[in-house]
N, C-alpha and C positions, 0 to 999 in steps of 0.2 A: 330783542331788546336793544335799543340803540345807546351807544356810549360816545363820549368825546373821542375824536380821532387820536388825541394825545395819549390817552390811557390804553386804547386798543393796540397802539404800536409799541407799548412798553412791555417787556418780558419780566418775569419773576427774577428777583435778584439771584444770580448764580451762586453767590457766596452763601446766602441764607438757605437756598435750596440744598446745597451740599452739606451745610451744617445740620439741617433737619434730617438728611439721610444718615449722617454719621450718628446722630442721637438715636435714631430708630434702630440702627444696627447695634449700638452699645446696649440699648434696652433689651435686645435679644441675646445678650451675652457675647457678642462678637467683639474681639479686640480691635479697636480702630485707632489709628494715628490720624487725628483730625487736623488737617492743614487748611481748613476752609476759612473761617472768620479769623481776622487778626486780633486774637484775644489772648492776653497774657494768662499763663497758667497759675498765677499767684492770686491770692485773695487781696481785696483792697486793704491797705495798711490800717491798723487798728486806730491810730490817732485821727484818721479821716472819718472813720465810722463814728468815733466818739464825738467829733466836732458836729457831725450831722445830728446825732442824738441830742447834743446840747442845744443846737438850734431849734429842734423840735420842742424840747422842754421849755425853751424861751419863746415859743409861739411864733417863730418865723415861718408862718404858713399862709401868709396873705400874698396878694399880687405884688410882684416886684417891678422895678423899672424895666422898660422894654429892652434897654441895652445892657442890663445887668446891674447889680448893686455896685456902688462905687468901690467898696472894699475889695471886691473880686477883680474889678477892672484894674485897680491899682496893683493887686497881687500879680495879675497877668503882665502888667507893664514891667514890674520888677523881675519877673521870671524871664521875660524876653531879653531884658538887659543883661541879666546874670548868665543865662545859658547861651544866648545867641549874639549878644553884643548889639542888639537892635534897640533903638530909641523910638518908642511909640507912646503917645499920650493916652491916658484913659479915655479921653473923648473920641479917640480914633478906634476904639475897641467895642465890639458888640458881642455879648454872650448869646450863644445859640443852643438848640437842642441837639448837641453832638456836632462834630465836624461835618458830618454828612449833610445836615440841614443847612449849615453855614455855606457849604459849597453850592447846594442847589439854589439858595437865596441869591448868592453872588451871580450865578449864571442867569437866573430869572431877571435880575436887575440890569445886567449888562448886554444880554443878547437880544437881537431882533431876528425875525424869521429869515432863515437862510444864512445867517452869520456863521463863519467857519471857525471851529475851535481845533487847534493843533493838539494832538494827543500821542505822545510817545508810546510805542508798543514794546513789551507787555505793559498792561495798565490795570489798575483796580477796576473791576468789572462794572461798578456803578457809574463811572464817568460818562460813557456814551449814552446811557439811558437818561441821565440828568440833562445832558446837553440837548438831547432830542426833546425832552419835556419842556425845556426852556425855549424851544423854537430854533435852536442852532443845528449845525451839521458837523459831526465829528470828522476830522481829517486825520487818518491814522499814519503815524510815522514809524515804520518798522525799524527796530534796532537788533543788534546781535552781539555775540560774545566779543567780537573784535573791538568794540567801543565800550565794553562793560555794560551793555544794554542801556547806553545813554545816547541822546542825540548830540550831534556836533553842530557848529555854526553852518557847515556845508549842508547838513540835513535841513536845518531851519530855513536857510535862504531858499532852498529848492521848494519847500512846502508852502511858503508864503504866497498868497494871491491878493488881489484887491478886495476880496471878501473876508480875509483873515481878521478876526476880531480879538482872539485870545489864544494864549498858549497855556496849557496846564502842565506844571512841573510838580513831580512828587519825589522829594529827596529828603531822607532816605526813602527808597521806592518800595511800594507793594505792587507786585509780588517778588521782584528780583533782588531787593536789598541793595541795589546800586546807589551810590552817593556821589553827588556832584561836588567838585572842589570849588573853591572861591573863584579861581581863574576861569574855570569852565562856565560858571554862572555869569560872570562878568561879560564874557564873550557873547553868550546868548542874550544877555540883557541889552547890550549895545545894539544888536540887530532889532530887538523888540522896540527899543527906544527910537531908532531910525524909522521904523515902520508904524509907530503909534499903536503897538499891539499890547493889549492888557496881558498881564501874567497873573495866573492864579497859582500861588505857591503853597502846595499842601505839605506841611511840615509836621504832621501828626507823629511821626516816628523820630523826631529830632533828638531825643535822649536815648534812643536805642541804637547805639553804634558801637563797634568793636575794633579790636586790633589797633587801638591808638588813634583811630580816625575821629576827628572833631567835626560835628555837623556845622555847615555854613549856611546861614539863612540867605535867601535870595535878596532880602532887603539890605543885609550887611554887605553883600557882594555888589549890589546895584543900587546904591542910594540915589543915583541920578534918575532912576525909574520909579521912584516912590509914588508918584501921582498916578501911576497906572499899574500898581501892584496890589493884589489882595493876598494877605498872609492868612492861612488857615491852620488852626491847631486845636488842641483840646486836652482833656484829662484822661481820655480812655486808655491810651497805650502805656505811657510811662508810669502812670500811677495805678494801673490795674483797675480802672473805673469804667469799663465798657458799658455796663448797665445803668450807670448814673446819667448818661446822656447829657454831657456838657462839652461843648466846643465853643470856638470863637473865631471871629473874623476881624482882622485889622486892616484898615485901608484909608484912602483919602477921605477927608471929612465930608465932602459932597456925596461920595458913595455911602458913607456911614449914615448920613441923614436918610437916604433912600432905603437903606437896610432897616433902619428903625421903623420907618413907615410900613414896610412890608411885614416885618415881624409883629408889629402892633396889630395888624389885620389877620395874622396867621396863628401865632401861639401866645401872644402877650409876653410871656417870659418863662424860663424854666423855674421849677420850684425854688423858693428862696432858701429853704433849709439845705438843699443841694449846693446852692451857691456858697453858703457859709462853709460847708464842708470843703469845697474847692479852694477857698481862701487858705485853709490849713494845708491842703495838698501843695499848692504853689509856693507857700511861704515857708513851710516847715518839714517838707518830706524829701529833701535832696538826698539824705542818707538812705532812706528807704528805696529810692530809685537806684542808687548805687548798688545796694545789696541785691535787688532783683536783677539788675544788669549783669552783675558778677555771677 
């Protein structure tokens, strides 16, 4: 049986494979410390579940706007301003089926065959597979403990070629937990700006930081690079909503228009009752997040 070259070259998600193995062992009575999927050990806060039930009772069960209901995009706008100090208009935000789908869509829109994507190592295992599916080529940038598992401007300058299209930054990072400071992000952003390199900033763990460290968004540190930055985030981690599958991308309006076209042909939108629940998450659950973090 013949299949597309793209799918033949893609391996099973290592994260999900490890999680499945852990679940199998647990079912056999084995005590397992499961460090596979990035999943909070808390249940989704009650007020979010209640908001979802209310939305169902009010029959929010029909197709929604491709880019997400306005109330949710406004809630995301306010959350980004409150938590990250980032100013993004609701028109620059698209709600997706998890941050994972938002990342894949961004890669699909921005990469052509053979484009290089710079990827700091260690990395979340899905990045290389998605880069390849979108036609790009991952270029791995090894890091070590001496830099806190973070790339430096020297690393970045050495890795850039005339085929470099994008840099993926994940801060706070999965799996290392390393976090970039504002000064570090600005230094990297200046190089990307000089070389016209897109930055995909995966900030899904933005509210899970410790020891007094305050997350700094790439957009906050590099406002001069806003026209070539895609910010990725979602509800999964901070709000213990991994199974709800809600993420979002924020970026330049021209990019957003392409993302809406792609998503309209792909998923239409995520369920509207979930979107209404996420409005409650972003608007009314800061205290719940603080409790879980503590």
